C-alpha positions as CSV (number, residue, x, y, z in Angstrom):
1,X,6.5,14.1,-49.1
2,X,3.0,14.4,-50.4
3,X,1.0,17.7,-50.5
4,X,-1.6,16.4,-48.1
5,X,0.6,14.4,-45.8
6,X,-0.1,16.7,-42.9
7,X,-3.7,15.4,-43.0
8,X,-2.4,11.8,-42.1
9,X,-0.6,11.0,-38.9
10,X,1.2,7.7,-38.7
11,X,1.2,5.7,-35.3
12,X,2.2,2.2,-34.1
13,X,0.3,0.6,-31.3
14,X,1.4,-2.2,-29.2
15,X,-2.0,-2.9,-27.6
16,X,-1.2,-5.0,-24.7
17,X,-3.3,-6.7,-21.9
18,X,-1.2,-4.9,-19.3
19,X,0.2,-1.9,-21.0
20,X,-0.4,0.1,-24.2
21,X,2.5,1.8,-26.0
22,X,2.1,4.2,-28.9
23,X,4.9,5.2,-31.3
24,X,4.9,8.3,-33.4
25,X,7.8,9.9,-35.3
26,X,10.2,7.1,-34.1
27,X,9.5,8.0,-30.3
28,X,7.4,6.2,-27.6
29,X,4.9,9.0,-27.0
30,X,2.4,7.0,-24.8
31,X,3.2,4.3,-22.2
32,X,0.2,3.7,-20.1
33,X,-1.6,0.8,-18.4
34,X,-4.4,-0.7,-20.5
35,X,-7.3,0.4,-18.2
36,X,-10.1,2.8,-18.0
37,X,-12.4,4.2,-15.3
38,X,-16.0,4.5,-15.8
39,X,-18.6,6.5,-14.0
40,X,-21.4,3.9,-13.6
41,X,-24.4,6.3,-13.3
42,X,-23.5,8.3,-16.5
43,X,-21.6,5.7,-18.4
44,X,-18.9,8.2,-19.2
45,X,-15.1,7.2,-19.2
46,X,-13.5,9.4,-16.5
47,X,-9.9,8.3,-16.6
48,X,-7.6,6.4,-18.9
49,X,-4.2,4.8,-18.4
50,X,-2.2,5.6,-15.2
51,X,-5.0,7.8,-13.8
52,X,-7.4,4.9,-14.0
53,X,-4.7,2.5,-12.6
54,X,-4.5,4.8,-9.6
55,X,-8.2,4.1,-9.0
56,X,-7.9,0.2,-9.6
57,X,-9.1,-1.7,-6.5
58,X,-10.0,1.5,-4.6
59,X,-13.3,2.5,-6.2
60,X,-16.7,3.0,-4.7
61,X,-19.9,1.7,-6.2
62,X,-20.2,4.7,-8.8
63,X,-16.8,4.2,-10.3
64,X,-15.8,0.9,-12.0
65,X,-12.3,0.3,-13.5
66,X,-12.2,-1.9,-16.6
67,X,-9.2,-3.6,-18.3
68,X,-10.6,-3.9,-21.9
69,X,-8.1,-6.6,-23.0
70,X,-8.1,-10.1,-21.7
71,X,-5.7,-12.8,-22.7
72,X,-4.4,-10.5,-25.4
73,X,-7.6,-9.8,-27.1
74,X,-10.5,-7.3,-26.7
75,X,-12.9,-8.3,-24.0
76,X,-14.8,-5.2,-23.8
77,X,-15.3,-3.5,-27.1
78,X,-16.7,-0.1,-25.9
79,X,-14.0,0.2,-23.3
80,X,-11.3,-0.6,-25.8
81,X,-12.4,2.0,-28.2
82,X,-12.6,4.6,-25.5
83,X,-9.0,3.7,-24.2
84,X,-7.5,3.9,-27.8
85,X,-9.1,7.2,-28.4
86,X,-8.0,8.5,-25.0
87,X,-4.5,7.4,-25.5
88,X,-4.4,8.9,-29.0
89,X,-5.4,12.3,-27.6
90,X,-2.4,11.9,-25.2
91,X,-0.1,12.1,-28.3
92,X,-0.3,15.9,-28.8
93,X,-2.9,18.4,-27.5
94,X,-2.2,21.0,-30.2
95,X,-5.4,22.7,-31.4
96,X,-5.6,21.8,-35.2
97,X,-7.8,23.2,-37.9
98,X,-8.0,19.6,-39.3
99,X,-8.2,16.5,-37.3
100,X,-5.6,14.2,-39.1
101,X,-6.8,10.7,-40.2
102,X,-4.7,8.0,-38.8
103,X,-2.7,5.2,-40.4
104,X,-2.1,2.6,-37.7
105,X,0.0,-0.6,-37.3
106,X,-1.3,-2.6,-34.4
107,X,0.2,-5.6,-33.2
108,X,-1.8,-8.8,-32.2
109,X,-1.3,-12.3,-30.7
110,X,-0.4,-14.9,-33.2
111,X,-3.1,-17.3,-31.9
112,X,-6.0,-14.7,-32.5
113,X,-9.1,-15.7,-34.2
114,X,-10.7,-13.9,-37.2
115,X,-13.4,-12.6,-35.1
116,X,-11.0,-11.2,-32.4
117,X,-8.9,-9.6,-35.4
118,X,-12.1,-7.9,-36.6
119,X,-12.7,-6.5,-33.2
120,X,-9.2,-4.8,-33.1
121,X,-9.7,-3.2,-36.5
122,X,-13.2,-2.0,-35.8
123,X,-11.9,-0.4,-32.5
124,X,-9.1,1.3,-34.4
125,X,-11.4,2.4,-37.1
126,X,-13.9,3.9,-34.7
127,X,-11.0,5.9,-33.2
128,X,-10.5,7.8,-36.6
129,X,-8.1,5.2,-38.2
130,X,-8.4,5.3,-42.0
131,X,-5.8,2.6,-42.7
132,X,-5.3,-0.3,-40.3
133,X,-2.5,-2.8,-40.6
134,X,-1.9,-5.7,-38.2
135,X,1.3,-7.4,-37.3
136,X,1.8,-10.6,-35.1
137,X,3.5,-10.0,-31.7
138,X,6.4,-12.4,-32.2
139,X,7.1,-11.0,-35.6
140,X,7.0,-7.4,-34.1
141,X,9.4,-8.5,-31.2
142,X,11.9,-10.0,-33.6
143,X,12.0,-6.9,-35.5
144,X,12.3,-4.8,-32.3
145,X,15.2,-7.0,-31.1
146,X,17.1,-6.2,-34.4
147,X,16.7,-9.6,-36.2
148,X,16.5,-9.4,-40.0
149,X,13.2,-11.3,-40.4
150,X,13.4,-11.6,-44.2
151,X,16.6,-13.6,-44.1
152,X,16.4,-17.5,-44.7
153,X,17.5,-18.1,-41.2
154,X,15.4,-19.5,-38.4
155,X,15.1,-17.5,-35.1
156,X,12.9,-18.5,-32.2
157,X,11.2,-15.5,-30.2
158,X,9.5,-16.1,-26.9
159,X,7.3,-13.2,-26.1
160,X,5.8,-13.2,-22.6
161,X,3.4,-10.4,-22.2
162,X,0.5,-9.7,-19.9
163,X,-2.3,-12.0,-21.2
164,X,-0.4,-14.4,-23.6
165,X,2.9,-16.0,-24.1
166,X,3.8,-16.3,-27.8
167,X,6.4,-18.6,-28.9
168,X,7.2,-18.5,-32.7
169,X,9.8,-19.7,-35.1
170,X,10.5,-16.9,-37.9
171,X,12.2,-17.3,-41.2
172,X,11.9,-15.5,-44.6
173,X,9.5,-12.9,-43.4
174,X,6.9,-15.3,-42.0
175,X,6.1,-17.4,-39.0
176,X,6.9,-21.0,-39.6
177,X,5.6,-22.5,-36.4
178,X,3.9,-20.9,-33.5
179,X,2.5,-21.7,-30.1
180,X,0.4,-19.1,-28.2
181,X,-0.6,-19.9,-24.7
182,X,-2.8,-17.8,-22.4
183,X,-0.5,-18.0,-19.5
184,X,1.6,-14.9,-18.8
185,X,2.3,-12.0,-16.7
186,X,-1.5,-11.7,-15.4
187,X,-1.3,-15.3,-14.2
188,X,2.0,-14.8,-12.4
189,X,0.2,-12.0,-10.6
190,X,-2.9,-14.3,-9.8
191,X,-0.5,-17.0,-8.5
192,X,1.1,-14.5,-6.1
193,X,-2.4,-13.4,-4.8
194,X,-3.4,-17.1,-4.3
195,X,-0.1,-18.0,-2.7
196,X,-0.3,-15.2,-0.2
197,X,-3.8,-16.2,0.8
198,X,-2.9,-19.8,1.2
199,X,0.4,-19.6,2.9
200,X,0.1,-16.4,4.9
201,X,-3.8,-15.9,5.4
202,X,-3.4,-12.4,4.0
203,X,-5.5,-10.9,1.2
204,X,-3.8,-8.6,-1.2
205,X,-4.8,-6.8,-4.3
206,X,-3.8,-7.1,-7.8
207,X,-1.5,-3.9,-7.7
208,X,0.2,-5.2,-4.5
209,X,0.7,-8.6,-6.2
210,X,2.2,-6.8,-9.3
211,X,4.5,-4.9,-7.0
212,X,5.7,-8.1,-5.4
213,X,6.4,-9.6,-8.8
214,X,8.5,-6.6,-9.8
215,X,10.4,-6.4,-6.4
216,X,11.1,-10.1,-5.5
217,X,9.7,-12.1,-8.6
218,X,11.8,-15.0,-9.5
219,X,11.8,-18.0,-11.7
220,X,14.3,-20.0,-9.6
221,X,14.5,-20.6,-5.9
222,X,18.2,-19.9,-5.9
223,X,19.7,-16.9,-7.6
224,X,23.2,-15.4,-7.8
225,X,22.2,-11.8,-7.0
226,X,19.0,-12.3,-4.7
227,X,16.9,-9.2,-4.0
228,X,16.2,-8.3,-0.4
229,X,12.9,-9.5,1.3
230,X,9.9,-7.3,0.6
231,X,7.4,-6.0,3.1
232,X,3.7,-6.9,2.0
233,X,0.7,-5.2,3.5
234,X,-2.8,-6.7,3.2
235,X,-5.8,-7.8,5.2
236,X,-5.3,-10.6,7.8
237,X,-8.0,-13.2,6.9
238,X,-8.2,-14.5,10.5
239,X,-8.7,-11.2,12.3
240,X,-9.9,-8.8,9.5
241,X,-7.3,-6.2,10.4
242,X,-4.5,-4.9,8.2
243,X,-1.2,-6.8,8.5
244,X,2.3,-6.7,7.3
245,X,4.7,-9.5,6.4
246,X,7.9,-10.2,4.8
247,X,8.3,-12.3,1.6
248,X,11.4,-13.6,0.0
249,X,12.2,-14.3,-3.7
250,X,12.4,-18.1,-3.2
251,X,8.7,-18.1,-1.8
252,X,7.7,-16.2,-5.0
253,X,9.6,-18.7,-7.1
254,X,7.6,-21.5,-5.5
255,X,4.3,-19.6,-6.1
256,X,5.1,-19.2,-9.8
257,X,6.5,-22.7,-10.4
258,X,3.4,-24.2,-12.1
259,X,2.7,-21.1,-14.6
260,X,6.4,-21.0,-15.5
261,X,6.4,-24.9,-16.2
262,X,3.5,-24.2,-18.6
263,X,5.6,-21.6,-20.6
264,X,8.5,-24.1,-20.6
265,X,6.3,-26.9,-22.0
266,X,5.1,-24.5,-24.7
267,X,8.6,-23.8,-25.7
268,X,9.6,-27.4,-25.9
269,X,6.3,-28.1,-27.9
270,X,7.3,-25.3,-30.4
271,X,10.9,-26.7,-30.7
272,X,9.4,-30.1,-31.4
273,X,7.4,-28.8,-34.3
274,X,10.2,-26.8,-35.9
275,X,11.3,-28.2,-39.3
276,X,15.0,-29.8,-39.1
277,X,16.9,-27.1,-41.1
278,X,15.4,-24.3,-38.9
279,X,16.3,-26.4,-35.7
280,X,20.0,-26.3,-36.8
281,X,19.7,-22.4,-37.1
282,X,18.0,-22.1,-33.6
283,X,20.9,-24.4,-32.2
284,X,23.4,-21.8,-33.4
285,X,21.5,-18.6,-32.6
286,X,19.6,-19.8,-29.3
287,X,16.4,-18.3,-28.1
288,X,15.3,-14.7,-27.8
289,X,13.1,-13.6,-24.8
290,X,11.0,-10.2,-25.1
291,X,8.0,-8.9,-23.3
292,X,7.6,-7.8,-19.6
293,X,7.6,-11.4,-18.4
294,X,11.2,-11.9,-19.5
295,X,12.2,-9.5,-16.8
296,X,11.4,-12.2,-14.1
297,X,14.7,-12.9,-12.4
298,X,16.2,-16.3,-13.5
299,X,13.7,-17.0,-16.1
300,X,16.4,-17.0,-19.0
301,X,18.6,-19.4,-17.0
302,X,15.6,-21.7,-16.2
303,X,14.6,-21.9,-20.0
304,X,18.2,-22.4,-20.8
305,X,18.5,-25.4,-18.4
306,X,15.3,-26.9,-19.8
307,X,16.2,-26.6,-23.5
308,X,19.9,-26.9,-23.2
309,X,20.1,-23.8,-25.7
310,X,21.5,-20.3,-25.0
311,X,18.7,-17.7,-24.3
312,X,19.2,-14.1,-24.9
313,X,17.0,-11.4,-23.2
314,X,16.2,-8.4,-25.4
315,X,17.5,-5.0,-24.6
316,X,14.5,-3.1,-22.9
317,X,12.2,-6.2,-23.5
318,X,9.1,-4.3,-22.4
319,X,9.4,-2.1,-25.5
320,X,10.7,-4.6,-28.0
321,X,7.2,-5.3,-29.5
322,X,6.5,-1.7,-29.7
323,X,9.9,-0.8,-31.3
324,X,9.3,-3.5,-33.9
325,X,5.7,-2.1,-34.6
326,X,7.2,1.2,-35.1
327,X,9.7,-0.1,-37.6
328,X,7.1,-1.9,-39.5
329,X,5.1,1.3,-39.7
330,X,8.1,2.8,-41.5
331,X,8.5,-0.1,-44.1
332,X,4.8,-0.7,-45.1
333,X,5.9,-1.7,-48.4
334,X,8.8,-3.7,-47.4
335,X,7.3,-6.2,-45.1
336,X,4.9,-8.8,-46.7
337,X,3.4,-10.0,-43.4
338,X,1.6,-6.9,-42.6
339,X,-2.2,-7.7,-42.8
340,X,-4.9,-5.2,-43.9
């Protein structure tokens, strides 16, 4: 331990479209929605994370809620910077004589451009980061699942987040082939909003659709252990009055079918571009599912039927990427794939 180590704080950030997780000292210290609330008149950020999420869809004209990330990348630079700062402040509120400089590892989508990569680094540096390392999401997910990514063994990771679905074949500490599509959890939520409007003439908000996805979301119209029907409240488009209806998991499976088919096609496309020796490895090991989207009921079974390969869902898939980013932070010298 160096003499001035107390002046540096090491943190790992899973900067997600839907949720941001921060790991410090091997523990998840922040797990908040990626959203900020802004006072339009003064331009000040008034809430970050879950407090801002409570305001989402319920604001008046002087308050605006902003989701700084879209499709896995920063869409609003200023809001992203304030969000990162606000969440770092949540780590500890102790009064310090010296504000420690930060060493960060941040995970990014594998299909990110150089400009988008620069935006992530700039946001982190403006939030007092002295050293910023970047790691691709599928690689972080693989490490978080417990796969030895440095081995000469092929593994396929499917990471379905909020803004992007990342499918990558990993071997020898690198990504051999990858497919990144901008179809993920947010699209599933939008599909539910559209379906409720078309089929039931009821208008619901994003938060209600998210709740439906969690309670009765399904990738298959028939499940072995089906959830109970879920009561949904919204505005009747015919009368304009509030209304409640019941929706079943098979209805939601129908609503999500097109988006899930796009994910399946991306998986098949990634398998098609895998070198033959690694294909042999994947046949033996199967596919690994991570990210919040993998919690969708029956998704593992549906992908397994499509690919004819075993599909394993990670333990605590929501935190697999964050866990992997935290492990990478501890082994900055060991992993050759960390980018500066």
